[in-house]
C-alpha positions as CSV (number, residue, x, y, z in Angstrom):
1,X,154.0,97.5,107.3
2,X,152.0,97.6,104.1
3,X,149.0,96.2,105.9
4,X,149.4,98.8,108.6
5,X,149.6,101.6,106.0
6,X,146.5,100.3,104.3
7,X,144.6,100.2,107.6
8,X,145.7,103.7,108.6
9,X,145.0,105.3,105.2
10,X,141.6,103.5,105.0
11,X,140.6,104.9,108.4
12,X,141.6,108.4,107.3
13,X,139.6,108.0,104.1
14,X,136.6,106.7,105.9
15,X,136.8,109.6,108.4
16,X,137.1,112.1,105.5
17,X,134.1,110.7,103.7
18,X,131.9,110.5,106.9
19,X,129.8,113.4,105.6
20,X,129.0,111.6,102.4
21,X,128.3,108.2,104.0
22,X,124.5,108.7,103.7
23,X,125.0,109.4,100.0
24,X,127.1,106.2,99.6
25,X,124.5,104.1,101.5
26,X,121.7,105.7,99.5
27,X,123.3,104.8,96.3
28,X,123.7,101.2,97.4
29,X,120.1,101.0,98.5
30,X,118.8,102.4,95.2
31,X,121.1,100.1,93.2
32,X,119.7,97.1,95.1
33,X,116.1,98.2,94.6
34,X,116.4,99.0,90.9
35,X,118.9,96.4,89.8
36,X,116.2,93.9,88.6
37,X,114.6,96.7,86.5
38,X,117.9,97.7,85.0
39,X,118.8,94.0,84.1
40,X,115.4,93.5,82.5
41,X,115.5,96.7,80.4
42,X,119.1,96.2,79.3
43,X,119.2,92.4,79.1
44,X,115.7,91.6,77.8
45,X,114.7,94.8,76.0
46,X,118.2,95.7,74.8
47,X,118.0,99.3,76.0
48,X,121.1,101.5,76.1
49,X,122.9,101.2,79.5
50,X,123.5,104.9,80.0
51,X,120.0,106.0,79.0
52,X,118.5,103.2,81.2
53,X,120.6,104.3,84.2
54,X,119.6,108.0,83.7
55,X,115.9,106.9,83.4
56,X,116.1,104.9,86.6
57,X,117.8,107.9,88.4
58,X,115.1,110.3,87.2
59,X,112.4,107.8,88.3
60,X,113.9,107.4,91.8
61,X,114.3,111.2,92.1
62,X,110.6,111.8,91.2
63,X,109.1,108.9,93.0
64,X,111.3,108.7,96.2
65,X,113.6,111.7,96.8
66,X,111.5,114.7,95.9
67,X,108.3,113.4,97.7
68,X,110.4,112.6,100.8
69,X,112.1,116.0,100.8
70,X,108.8,117.8,100.2
71,X,107.1,115.8,103.0
72,X,110.0,116.5,105.4
73,X,110.0,120.2,104.7
74,X,106.2,120.4,105.1
75,X,106.3,118.5,108.4
76,X,109.0,120.8,109.8
77,X,107.1,123.9,108.8
78,X,103.8,122.5,110.3
79,X,105.4,121.5,113.6
80,X,107.0,125.0,113.8
81,X,103.6,126.6,113.1
82,X,101.9,124.7,116.0
83,X,103.3,127.3,118.4
84,X,101.7,130.2,116.6
85,X,98.4,131.8,117.8
86,X,95.2,131.5,115.9
87,X,95.6,127.9,114.9
88,X,93.0,125.2,115.9
89,X,95.9,123.3,117.5
90,X,96.0,125.9,120.2
91,X,92.4,125.2,121.1
92,X,93.1,121.5,121.2
93,X,96.1,122.1,123.5
94,X,94.0,124.2,125.8
95,X,91.3,121.5,126.0
96,X,93.8,118.7,126.5
97,X,95.5,120.7,129.3
98,X,92.1,121.3,131.0
99,X,91.2,117.6,130.7
100,X,94.7,116.5,132.0
101,X,94.6,119.0,134.8
102,X,91.2,117.7,136.2
103,X,91.8,113.9,135.6
104,X,95.6,113.4,135.6
105,X,96.9,116.3,137.7
106,X,99.1,117.5,134.8
107,X,98.0,121.1,133.9
108,X,100.5,121.6,131.1
109,X,100.7,118.1,129.7
110,X,99.9,119.0,126.1
111,X,102.0,122.1,126.0
112,X,105.1,120.4,127.3
113,X,104.5,117.4,125.0
114,X,104.2,119.6,122.0
115,X,107.5,121.4,122.8
116,X,109.3,118.1,123.1
117,X,107.7,116.9,119.9
118,X,108.9,120.0,118.1
119,X,112.4,119.6,119.4
120,X,112.4,115.9,118.4
121,X,111.2,116.6,114.8
122,X,113.8,119.4,114.5
123,X,116.5,117.0,115.5
124,X,115.4,114.5,112.9
125,X,115.8,117.0,110.1
126,X,119.2,118.6,110.7
127,X,120.1,118.7,107.0
128,X,116.8,120.2,105.9
129,X,117.0,123.2,108.3
130,X,120.7,123.5,107.7
131,X,122.4,123.9,104.4
132,X,120.7,123.3,101.1
133,X,124.2,123.0,99.6
134,X,124.8,119.9,101.8
135,X,121.6,118.3,100.4
136,X,122.6,119.1,96.8
137,X,126.1,117.7,97.3
138,X,124.8,114.4,98.8
139,X,122.3,114.0,96.0
140,X,125.0,114.6,93.3
141,X,127.4,112.2,94.9
142,X,124.7,109.6,95.3
143,X,123.5,109.7,91.7
144,X,127.1,110.0,90.4
145,X,127.9,106.7,92.2
146,X,124.6,105.2,91.1
147,X,125.2,106.0,87.5
148,X,128.5,104.1,87.4
149,X,127.2,101.2,89.5
150,X,124.6,100.6,86.7
151,X,126.7,101.4,83.6
152,X,129.7,99.4,84.9
153,X,127.7,96.8,86.8
154,X,129.9,93.8,85.8
155,X,133.1,95.5,86.9
156,X,131.5,96.7,90.1
157,X,130.1,93.3,91.1
158,X,133.3,91.5,90.0
159,X,135.3,93.8,92.3
160,X,133.0,93.1,95.2
161,X,133.4,89.4,94.6
162,X,137.2,89.7,94.2
163,X,137.7,91.6,97.4
164,X,135.0,89.9,99.5
165,X,136.7,88.4,102.6
166,X,135.0,85.0,102.1
167,X,134.5,82.3,99.5
168,X,132.4,82.8,96.4
169,X,129.4,80.7,97.4
170,X,129.3,82.6,100.7
171,X,129.6,85.9,98.9
172,X,126.6,85.0,96.7
173,X,124.7,84.0,99.8
174,X,125.6,87.2,101.4
175,X,124.5,89.2,98.4
176,X,121.1,87.5,98.4
177,X,120.7,88.1,102.1
178,X,121.7,91.8,101.6
179,X,119.1,92.1,98.9
180,X,116.3,90.6,101.0
181,X,117.3,92.7,104.0
182,X,117.1,95.9,101.9
183,X,113.7,94.9,100.4
184,X,112.4,94.2,103.9
185,X,113.7,97.3,105.6
186,X,113.1,99.8,102.8
187,X,110.4,98.6,100.5
188,X,108.4,96.6,103.1
189,X,108.5,99.3,105.7
190,X,107.9,102.0,103.1
191,X,104.7,100.2,101.9
192,X,103.5,99.8,105.5
193,X,104.2,103.5,106.2
194,X,102.3,104.7,103.1
195,X,99.3,102.5,103.8
196,X,99.1,103.5,107.5
197,X,99.5,107.2,106.6
198,X,96.7,107.1,104.0
199,X,94.4,105.3,106.4
200,X,95.2,107.8,109.1
201,X,94.5,110.7,106.9
202,X,91.3,109.3,105.6
203,X,90.1,108.6,109.2
204,X,90.9,112.1,110.3
205,X,89.1,113.5,107.3
206,X,86.0,111.3,108.1
207,X,85.9,112.5,111.7
208,X,86.3,116.2,110.8
209,X,89.9,116.7,112.1
210,X,91.5,119.7,110.4
211,X,94.4,119.3,108.0
212,X,94.1,115.5,107.5
213,X,96.8,115.4,104.7
214,X,99.4,116.7,107.1
215,X,98.5,114.2,109.8
216,X,98.5,111.4,107.3
217,X,102.1,112.3,106.3
218,X,103.1,112.6,109.9
219,X,101.6,109.2,110.5
220,X,103.6,107.7,107.6
221,X,106.7,109.1,109.1
222,X,105.9,107.8,112.6
223,X,105.2,104.4,111.2
224,X,109.0,103.9,110.8
225,X,109.3,104.3,114.6
226,X,109.2,100.9,116.4
227,X,106.6,100.5,119.1
228,X,105.1,103.9,118.5
229,X,103.6,103.8,115.0
230,X,100.8,105.7,113.2
231,X,98.0,104.4,115.4
232,X,99.3,106.3,118.4
233,X,98.3,109.6,116.7
234,X,94.7,108.5,117.1
235,X,95.0,108.4,120.9
236,X,95.7,112.2,121.6
237,X,93.1,113.1,118.9
238,X,90.5,110.9,120.6
239,X,91.3,112.7,123.9
240,X,90.8,116.0,122.1
241,X,87.4,114.8,120.9
242,X,86.5,113.6,124.4
243,X,87.5,117.0,125.9
244,X,85.4,118.7,123.2
245,X,82.3,116.7,124.2
246,X,82.3,114.5,121.1
247,X,82.4,111.2,123.1
248,X,81.1,109.0,120.2
249,X,83.6,110.4,117.7
250,X,86.4,109.9,120.2
251,X,85.5,106.3,120.9
252,X,85.0,105.6,117.2
253,X,88.3,107.2,116.2
254,X,90.2,105.3,119.0
255,X,88.7,102.0,117.8
256,X,89.5,102.8,114.2
257,X,93.1,103.8,115.0
258,X,94.0,100.9,117.2
259,X,92.1,98.1,115.5
260,X,92.1,99.1,111.8
261,X,95.3,101.0,111.4
262,X,97.1,99.0,114.0
263,X,96.2,95.6,112.5
264,X,96.9,96.5,108.9
265,X,100.6,96.7,110.0
266,X,100.5,93.0,111.0
267,X,98.7,91.9,107.9
268,X,101.0,93.7,105.5
269,X,104.1,92.5,107.4
270,X,102.9,88.9,107.1
271,X,102.5,89.3,103.4
272,X,105.9,91.0,102.9
273,X,107.7,88.5,105.1
274,X,106.5,85.6,102.9
275,X,108.1,87.3,99.9
276,X,111.3,88.8,101.4
277,X,113.4,88.5,104.5
278,X,111.7,88.8,107.9
279,X,113.3,91.7,109.9
280,X,113.1,91.0,113.6
281,X,111.4,93.8,115.7
282,X,114.5,93.9,117.9
283,X,116.6,94.9,114.8
284,X,114.2,97.6,114.0
285,X,114.2,99.0,117.5
286,X,117.9,98.9,118.1
287,X,118.6,100.0,114.5
288,X,116.5,103.2,114.9
289,X,118.3,104.2,118.0
290,X,121.6,103.6,116.2
291,X,120.6,105.4,113.0
292,X,118.9,108.6,114.4
293,X,122.0,110.1,116.0
294,X,124.1,109.3,112.9
295,X,121.7,110.2,110.0
296,X,118.8,112.1,111.4
297,X,115.5,111.2,109.8
298,X,117.3,108.9,107.3
299,X,118.4,106.8,110.3
300,X,114.8,105.4,110.5
301,X,115.8,103.4,107.4
302,X,119.6,103.4,107.5
303,X,119.9,102.3,111.1
304,X,118.0,98.9,110.9
305,X,119.6,98.3,107.5
306,X,123.1,98.7,108.8
307,X,122.4,96.5,111.8
308,X,121.0,93.8,109.4
309,X,124.1,94.1,107.3
310,X,126.3,93.7,110.4
311,X,124.5,90.6,111.6
312,X,124.7,89.1,108.1
313,X,128.5,89.6,108.1
314,X,128.7,87.9,111.5
315,X,126.7,85.0,110.2
316,X,129.0,84.6,107.1
317,X,132.1,84.9,109.3
318,X,130.8,82.2,111.7
319,X,130.0,80.0,108.7
320,X,133.5,80.4,107.3
321,X,135.0,79.8,110.6
322,X,133.1,76.5,111.1
323,X,133.9,75.4,107.6
324,X,137.6,76.1,108.2
325,X,137.5,74.1,111.5
326,X,135.9,71.1,109.7
327,X,138.5,71.2,107.0
328,X,141.2,71.3,109.7
329,X,139.8,68.3,111.5
330,X,139.5,66.4,108.3
331,X,143.1,67.2,107.4
332,X,144.3,66.2,110.8
333,X,142.4,62.9,110.6
334,X,143.8,62.2,107.1
335,X,147.4,62.9,108.2
336,X,147.0,60.6,111.2
């Protein structure tokens, strides 16, 4: 009965905290990323724990959170502005529609695609276009948890080891695998997204495409999407150049997007995979489809990460089960 009460109350608590789940997961990710920095500053440089934790929190806020929120708000505003009159985008849409009507038999291809893109982007940012209070609460909860994770690190990690449902050596192996999965999904994919976004923005600037900074940021965001990626933005832009009569620029931009931006992804991924865990593309694809309905734009990161954590738990469980089976066979043989 006690176990049943624990399960029921645990389910109620999890359901009650579902709105803060992204804040909890964000705190775990930031703790995993900045834990080596904290240990170095406190253990090697003998800095104060509380001040070091606050410094790391401010650093993550300035380097990660504020740029991400600013980029997200800018992208939402820009996508919404694409439907207004007087923007160069409208001329591009008209030219693409004429080109698609003559060659593909789709007279409103660009207009319909733009409407779907706007709806898709809006769905990715539900919290940004909703309540600013919700964002503030999640940030406060995330940094509140992160502060105590750092300042009470020994107690926090000891509790995790104590209540982990497997042996200590497996718990340590699981912790290392979680760290590698976090680095691969967050840091690795983040570096790839930034590089591809910068290259895309530079390419658009070189070929005279208006607002290259915005397109670079959008390319960095799309880089998190499996299969799609930043190079796909070069395809419709090349069609625009073709439709405008700039055949050479269109061909050059298409080659630049597919060969340069597309291949830099593979090169960086090989380098990252040598240093941290290799996240299989299937995990990225399935994880994104899992994460987007749950977390919105954050699901691009949280989805693959949760799926990686789940698969690691399955691996540890299978290892424990096989070890228990071996012990049982040895015990049976000894008794006989």
